[in-house]
C-alpha positions in Angstrom: -10.6 -25.3 21.4 -12.1 -21.9 20.5 -13.4 -21.8 17.0 -12.3 -18.6 15.2 -15.2 -16.3 14.3 -13.3 -13.2 13.0 -12.1 -12.9 9.4 -11.3 -10.3 6.8 -13.9 -9.7 4.2 -12.8 -9.0 0.6 -15.9 -8.7 -1.6 -17.6 -12.1 -1.5 -14.6 -13.8 0.1 -14.0 -14.5 3.7 -10.2 -14.6 4.4 -9.2 -16.7 7.4 -5.8 -16.8 9.0 -6.1 -20.1 10.9 -3.7 -21.2 13.7 -2.0 -24.6 13.6 -4.5 -26.1 16.1 -7.4 -25.2 13.8 -6.0 -26.8 10.7 -7.4 -30.3 11.3 -10.9 -28.7 11.4 -10.4 -26.1 8.6 -13.1 -27.5 6.3 -15.6 -27.6 9.1 -14.7 -24.1 10.2 -15.0 -22.8 6.7 -18.4 -24.4 6.2 -19.7 -22.8 9.4 -18.4 -19.4 8.3 -20.0 -19.9 4.8 -23.4 -21.0 6.2 -23.6 -18.2 8.7 -22.7 -15.5 6.3 -24.6 -16.4 3.1 -25.4 -14.8 0.7 -22.8 -12.1 1.3 -20.0 -14.6 1.7 -19.7 -17.1 -1.2 -16.0 -18.2 -0.8 -13.9 -19.0 2.3 -10.1 -19.1 2.0 -7.2 -19.5 4.4 -3.7 -18.1 4.0 -1.3 -21.0 3.9 2.0 -19.0 3.7 3.4 -15.6 4.5 3.9 -12.9 1.8 7.3 -13.6 0.1 6.8 -12.7 -3.5 8.1 -9.3 -4.9 4.5 -9.0 -6.2 3.1 -9.1 -2.6 0.8 -12.0 -3.4 -0.1 -14.7 -0.8 -0.9 -18.3 -1.2 -4.5 -19.0 -0.4 -6.4 -22.3 -0.1 -10.1 -22.3 -1.0 -11.8 -24.2 1.9 -15.5 -23.8 0.9 -17.8 -22.3 -1.7 -17.0 -20.7 -5.1 -13.5 -21.4 -6.3 -13.1 -17.9 -7.9 -10.8 -15.4 -6.2 -11.9 -12.6 -8.4 -14.2 -10.2 -6.5 -15.3 -6.6 -6.3 -14.7 -4.5 -3.2 -16.6 -1.3 -2.4 -14.4 1.1 -0.3 -15.3 4.7 0.6 -17.8 4.8 -2.3 -15.3 3.4 -4.9 -15.3 0.0 -6.6 -12.2 -2.2 -6.9 -12.0 -5.5 -8.8 -9.3 -7.7 -7.5 -8.0 -11.2 -8.0 -6.5 -12.4 -4.7 -4.6 -15.1 -6.5 -2.5 -12.5 -8.3 -2.7 -9.2 -6.4 -2.5 -7.9 -2.8 -5.5 -6.4 -1.0 -6.0 -5.6 2.7 -9.5 -4.5 3.8 -8.2 -3.7 7.3 -6.4 -0.7 5.9 -9.5 1.0 4.6 -9.6 3.6 7.4 -5.9 4.3 7.1 -6.3 4.9 3.4 -9.2 7.3 4.0 -7.2 9.1 6.6 -4.3 9.5 4.2 -6.2 10.8 1.2 -8.3 13.1 3.4 -5.1 15.2 3.9 -4.8 15.8 0.2 -6.1 18.9 -1.6 -7.2 19.8 -5.1 -3.8 21.4 -5.7 -1.8 18.2 -4.9 0.0 16.0 -7.4 0.5 12.6 -6.0 3.2 10.0 -6.7 2.1 6.5 -5.5 5.2 4.3 -5.7 3.7 0.9 -4.7 0.1 1.4 -5.9 -1.2 -2.2 -6.2 -4.7 -2.3 -7.7 -5.2 1.4 -6.8 -6.9 1.8 -3.4 -4.9 5.0 -2.7 -4.3 6.0 -6.3 -8.0 6.0 -7.2 -9.2 7.6 -3.9 -6.6 10.3 -4.3 -7.6 10.9 -8.0 -11.1 12.0 -6.8 -9.5 14.9 -5.0 -6.1 15.9 -6.5 -5.0 17.3 -9.8 -3.0 14.2 -11.0 -1.7 10.9 -9.8 1.4 9.1 -11.0 0.9 5.4 -10.0 3.4 2.6 -10.2 3.7 -1.1 -9.3 6.1 -3.9 -10.2 3.3 -6.5 -10.4 1.8 -6.5 -14.0 -1.4 -8.1 -12.7 -1.8 -5.3 -10.2 -1.3 -2.8 -13.1 -3.9 -4.6 -15.2 -6.5 -4.3 -12.3 -5.5 -0.7 -11.7 -6.3 0.1 -15.3 -9.7 -1.6 -15.0 -10.4 0.1 -11.7 -9.5 3.5 -13.0 -12.0 3.1 -15.9 -14.6 1.5 -13.5 -14.5 4.6 -11.4 -14.2 7.0 -14.4 -10.9 8.5 -13.1 -8.5 7.2 -15.8 -7.9 10.7 -17.2 -6.3 11.8 -13.9 -4.0 8.8 -13.5 -0.8 8.1 -15.3 0.3 4.4 -14.8 3.8 2.9 -14.7 4.9 -0.8 -14.3 8.5 -0.9 -13.0 10.7 -1.2 -10.0 10.1 1.4 -7.3 13.6 2.9 -7.4 13.5 3.2 -11.2 10.1 4.8 -11.0 11.3 7.4 -8.5 14.4 8.2 -10.6 12.3 8.4 -13.8 9.7 10.7 -12.3 12.0 13.0 -10.5 14.4 13.3 -13.4 11.6 14.7 -15.5 9.8 18.0 -15.7 7.1 16.4 -13.5 9.3 16.5 -10.5 8.6 20.2 -9.6 4.8 19.6 -9.6 4.8 16.6 -7.2 3.6 17.5 -3.7 2.9 14.1 -2.1 4.7 10.8 -2.4 3.1 7.6 -1.0 5.2 4.6 -0.3 2.9 1.9 1.1 5.1 -1.2 1.0 5.6 -1.7 4.8 8.1 -4.5 4.6 10.5 -2.7 2.3 9.5 0.9 1.5 12.0 2.6 3.8 14.9 0.9 1.9 13.7 2.7 -1.3 14.2 6.1 0.2 17.8 5.9 -1.0 16.4 6.7 -4.5 15.7 10.3 -3.2 19.3 11.0 -2.1 20.4 14.2 -3.9 17.5 14.0 -6.3 17.3 17.7 -6.6 21.1 18.3 -6.6 21.3 18.7 -10.4 18.0 20.6 -10.8 17.1 24.2 -11.0 18.0 24.8 -7.4 16.3 28.2 -7.2 13.1 26.6 -8.6 12.7 23.9 -5.9 10.4 25.9 -3.7 8.0 23.3 -2.4 9.6 20.0 -1.6 7.2 17.0 -1.6 5.8 15.4 1.5 6.7 11.7 1.9 4.3 9.2 3.5 6.3 6.0 4.0 5.0 2.9 5.8 7.0 0.3 7.7 7.0 -2.4 10.3 8.9 -2.4 13.6 9.4 -5.0 16.3 11.5 -2.7 18.4 10.7 -1.7 22.0 10.4 1.9 20.7 9.0 1.4 17.2 8.8 5.1 16.4 12.5 5.7 17.2 13.5 2.6 15.3 11.6 3.5 12.1 12.8 7.2 12.4 16.4 6.0 12.5 16.0 3.7 9.6 14.6 6.6 7.5 17.3 9.0 8.6 20.1 6.5 7.9 18.7 5.5 4.4 18.4 9.2 3.4 21.9 9.8 4.9 20.6 12.9 6.7 21.9 14.1 10.1 18.3 15.1 11.0 14.9 14.5 9.5 11.8 16.0 11.1 9.3 13.1 11.1 5.7 13.0 12.1 5.1 9.4 13.2 1.9 7.5 13.9 1.1 3.9 14.7 -1.3 2.4 12.1 -2.1 -1.0 13.6 -0.6 -3.9 15.6 -0.1 -6.6 12.9 1.2 -9.3 15.3 2.3 -9.4 18.9 5.1 -6.9 19.3 5.0 -5.9 15.6 3.6 -2.4 14.7 2.8 -1.0 11.3 3.7 2.7 11.2 3.3 5.7 8.9 6.0 8.3 8.8 5.3 11.7 7.3 8.1 14.2 6.5 9.2 16.8 4.0 11.9 15.5 1.7 15.2 17.1 2.6 16.9 18.9 -0.2 20.2 17.1 -0.2 22.8 18.6 -2.5 25.1 15.6 -2.7 23.8 12.1 -3.4 27.0 10.6 -2.0 27.0 12.6 1.2 
C-alpha cells in the first residue's frame, strides 16, 4: 500500500481525502503527517462525506492534533478566518481566484452571488469600486463580515444573506443594476442553473440606458467527453438564448473524467423573460 503524502493545507489544518484502503490506517497516517509537518500543521482531518449541504459544508473527522477547525488562511496577501466545520474553503483554487480578480479594474462593480467567506469578494474589493456579496450560509456571512474588517475593506463591500436567485433579482431590480460590470457565480455544482434568474432582467428597464451589459463568470462541472461544449449548451439552454458567445477555460480536473470549468460571457439583453 502506498501511504498518501499529498494533502490540502488550510491554515494550520492538513485536509486529507483518504481512499477506502487507507481508512484502517487513518490514525497512523495522520500522526505521520502531523509529526512531519510541525509546527505549521497542528490539526489533521479527513473528509468523510461528499458535499451535500446547501451551505457547501463537508463532514470532517479530526484524526490528530488540535480539535479546533477554526483557522486563518493567508492568500495573495489577504487574511481569511474560516471554520471548516461550518463554511467551505478550497485552497487549491487560490490561483484561479487570483486569475479572475486580476482581470478586474478600478472602474468595475462586482456582484459575487455565492461569496462564501469572501476569497473573491475581498480580493476584488482591493481593486474595484464596489462589491455586492451574497451567500445563503449565515456562518459564511459571519466570517465574511469578520474578514472584511480584518482586511480593512468593509466600506467597499455590501453584504447580503439570501438565496442566489433572490439576490440576483433584488440587485438587478434596483438602481444598482446599471452600475454592475462583473458577476461571479462560483458554485460549480449548481451555478449554471441560477442563470435563469437573468432571463429578461433588463426587459422592463430603461432600454436606452443599458449600455454596458455585465460580464458573467460562471463555474461548473462536466463529465462529458467534450466538457466545454456540454457546459456551453447548459448555459445557453438555461438562458433560453439561441446563441451565447462564451469564452471557456478548464480550471482543474477534480476527479477522473470530471472537469471544473469557468465560462465567461456578456449577459445577453433578452427582452422577453418567457422567450
